[in-house]
C-alpha positions as CSV (number, residue, x, y, z in Angstrom):
1,X,40.2,87.1,67.4
2,X,40.7,90.9,67.2
3,X,39.7,92.4,63.9
4,X,41.4,95.6,62.8
5,X,40.5,98.3,60.3
6,X,42.7,100.7,58.4
7,X,41.7,104.2,59.6
8,X,42.5,107.8,59.3
9,X,42.3,110.5,62.0
10,X,39.2,112.4,61.3
11,X,40.5,115.8,62.4
12,X,43.2,115.6,59.7
13,X,40.8,115.3,56.8
14,X,40.2,118.5,54.9
15,X,36.8,120.0,54.1
16,X,36.5,118.3,50.6
17,X,38.1,115.1,51.6
18,X,40.6,115.6,48.9
19,X,43.6,114.7,51.1
20,X,42.5,111.3,52.2
21,X,45.1,109.3,50.4
22,X,48.0,111.5,51.7
23,X,47.1,111.0,55.3
24,X,48.7,108.3,57.6
25,X,46.7,105.1,57.8
26,X,46.7,103.2,61.2
27,X,45.2,99.9,62.1
28,X,42.5,100.3,64.9
29,X,40.5,97.6,66.7
30,X,37.1,97.5,65.0
31,X,35.5,96.8,68.3
32,X,36.5,100.3,69.4
33,X,35.6,102.3,66.2
34,X,32.3,100.3,65.8
35,X,31.3,100.7,69.4
36,X,27.9,102.5,70.0
37,X,28.5,106.2,70.6
38,X,32.0,106.3,69.0
39,X,30.7,108.6,66.3
40,X,30.1,111.3,69.0
41,X,33.9,111.7,69.4
42,X,34.9,110.4,65.9
43,X,38.6,110.2,66.4
44,X,39.2,107.7,63.6
45,X,37.2,106.9,60.5
46,X,37.5,103.6,58.6
47,X,38.4,103.7,54.9
48,X,36.3,101.5,52.7
49,X,37.0,100.9,48.9
50,X,33.5,100.7,47.4
51,X,34.0,99.4,43.9
52,X,31.6,99.4,41.0
53,X,32.0,96.8,38.2
54,X,31.2,97.8,34.7
55,X,31.1,95.5,31.6
56,X,33.5,96.7,28.9
57,X,31.1,95.9,26.0
58,X,27.7,96.9,27.3
59,X,28.9,99.5,29.8
60,X,26.3,98.0,32.2
61,X,27.0,98.0,35.9
62,X,26.7,95.0,38.1
63,X,24.3,94.8,41.1
64,X,23.6,92.0,43.5
65,X,21.5,91.1,46.5
66,X,23.3,90.9,49.8
67,X,23.0,87.5,51.4
68,X,23.1,86.7,55.1
69,X,26.7,85.4,54.9
70,X,28.0,89.0,55.2
71,X,26.9,89.2,58.8
72,X,25.5,92.8,58.7
73,X,21.8,92.4,59.4
74,X,21.0,95.9,58.1
75,X,22.3,95.1,54.7
76,X,20.7,91.7,54.2
77,X,18.3,91.5,51.2
78,X,19.3,95.0,50.0
79,X,20.7,95.4,46.5
80,X,24.1,96.8,46.2
81,X,26.5,98.0,43.4
82,X,29.5,98.1,45.8
83,X,32.2,95.4,46.1
84,X,34.9,95.6,48.6
85,X,35.1,96.0,52.4
86,X,37.2,96.8,55.4
87,X,41.0,97.2,54.8
88,X,42.7,95.2,57.4
89,X,46.3,95.5,56.5
90,X,48.5,98.5,55.5
91,X,51.3,98.3,52.9
92,X,54.7,99.8,53.6
93,X,54.5,101.2,50.0
94,X,51.8,103.7,51.0
95,X,48.0,104.3,50.8
96,X,47.6,103.8,47.0
97,X,49.3,100.3,47.2
98,X,47.2,99.5,50.3
99,X,43.9,100.3,48.7
100,X,44.9,98.7,45.3
101,X,46.0,95.5,46.9
102,X,43.0,95.2,49.1
103,X,40.6,96.1,46.2
104,X,42.1,93.2,44.2
105,X,41.8,90.8,47.1
106,X,38.1,91.7,47.6
107,X,37.3,91.4,43.9
108,X,38.9,87.9,43.8
109,X,37.1,86.9,47.0
110,X,33.7,88.2,46.0
111,X,33.7,87.7,42.2
112,X,36.6,85.4,41.3
113,X,38.3,88.2,39.3
114,X,42.0,87.3,39.0
115,X,44.4,90.0,40.2
116,X,46.4,90.5,37.0
117,X,49.2,93.0,36.6
118,X,47.0,95.0,34.2
119,X,44.1,95.3,36.6
120,X,46.5,96.3,39.4
121,X,47.9,99.1,37.1
122,X,44.4,100.3,36.2
123,X,43.2,100.5,39.9
124,X,46.5,102.0,41.1
125,X,46.2,104.6,38.3
126,X,42.7,105.5,39.3
127,X,43.6,106.0,42.9
128,X,46.7,107.9,42.0
129,X,45.0,110.3,39.6
130,X,41.9,110.8,41.8
131,X,39.6,109.1,39.4
132,X,37.2,108.2,42.3
133,X,34.5,109.8,44.4
134,X,34.5,110.0,48.2
135,X,31.5,110.1,50.4
136,X,30.8,110.3,54.1
137,X,27.3,110.3,55.3
138,X,25.9,110.7,58.8
139,X,22.5,109.0,58.6
140,X,23.6,106.6,61.4
141,X,26.5,105.8,63.8
142,X,27.6,103.1,61.4
143,X,27.7,105.4,58.4
144,X,29.5,108.1,60.4
145,X,32.5,105.9,61.2
146,X,33.1,104.9,57.6
147,X,34.3,106.8,54.5
148,X,33.6,105.3,51.1
149,X,36.0,105.5,48.2
150,X,33.8,104.9,45.2
151,X,35.7,103.6,42.1
152,X,34.5,102.1,38.8
153,X,36.5,99.4,37.2
154,X,35.9,97.9,33.7
155,X,36.0,94.2,33.1
156,X,34.9,91.5,30.7
157,X,31.9,89.5,31.9
158,X,33.9,86.3,31.6
159,X,36.4,87.7,34.2
160,X,33.9,86.9,36.8
161,X,34.5,83.2,37.6
162,X,32.5,82.8,40.9
163,X,30.2,84.5,43.4
164,X,31.1,84.5,47.0
165,X,28.8,82.0,48.7
166,X,26.1,83.3,50.9
167,X,27.1,86.9,50.2
168,X,26.7,87.8,46.5
169,X,23.3,86.7,45.3
170,X,21.1,87.3,42.2
171,X,23.6,89.3,40.1
172,X,22.0,91.6,37.5
173,X,23.5,94.0,34.9
174,X,22.0,97.5,34.6
175,X,22.5,100.6,32.5
176,X,23.1,103.7,34.6
177,X,19.7,105.1,33.7
178,X,18.1,101.8,34.9
179,X,20.0,102.1,38.2
180,X,18.9,105.7,38.7
181,X,15.3,104.9,37.9
182,X,15.2,101.9,40.3
183,X,16.9,104.0,43.0
184,X,14.3,106.7,42.6
185,X,11.2,104.6,42.3
186,X,12.0,101.8,44.7
187,X,13.7,103.8,47.5
188,X,14.2,100.8,49.9
189,X,15.6,98.5,47.2
190,X,19.3,99.6,47.5
191,X,21.5,100.0,50.6
192,X,22.3,103.6,51.6
193,X,25.8,103.6,50.1
194,X,24.6,102.3,46.7
195,X,22.0,105.0,46.5
196,X,24.7,107.6,47.0
197,X,27.1,105.8,44.6
198,X,24.5,105.6,41.8
199,X,24.2,109.3,41.7
200,X,27.9,109.8,41.7
201,X,28.4,107.6,38.6
């Protein structure tokens, strides 16, 4: 079955990536944009919500070990602070609704967090008011064809009702200082995007 990803035309993105959410999104066959060598022409880039989860009370951030169920061999057994994934549907209400809806879906799938109206409002507001960071790294062909939109949401620990089987393993809560220290002293512990995200927090 064909898998699609929401993409933006790379040539339309401004130097600071500040216009991302104003540009038209289109669904593109992932087999095309993930193909070896595609980054050489880089017509479209895939937009990935990369969500950090913070506990309201302790202000600690959740990390986990990536399991084999995710299917991406390069990420297996790496720690991550990012939840979310490819966007495979586009809302007629626009990019903010697309990213908010897909973020809620991923949080429910991965952590069992219920998509309440309040959580929708919080995430929608963060996207609308640019309360997020954007990163685009070129360490590999895979990184080059993806842009991460890094957003922190606050929850109560009890909002997490499950862990996605085979994908979300060994959850741990860390202070920001702990994450930075781990990232600096154990350089292979975290996946590439998480190392970037930790220093954007």
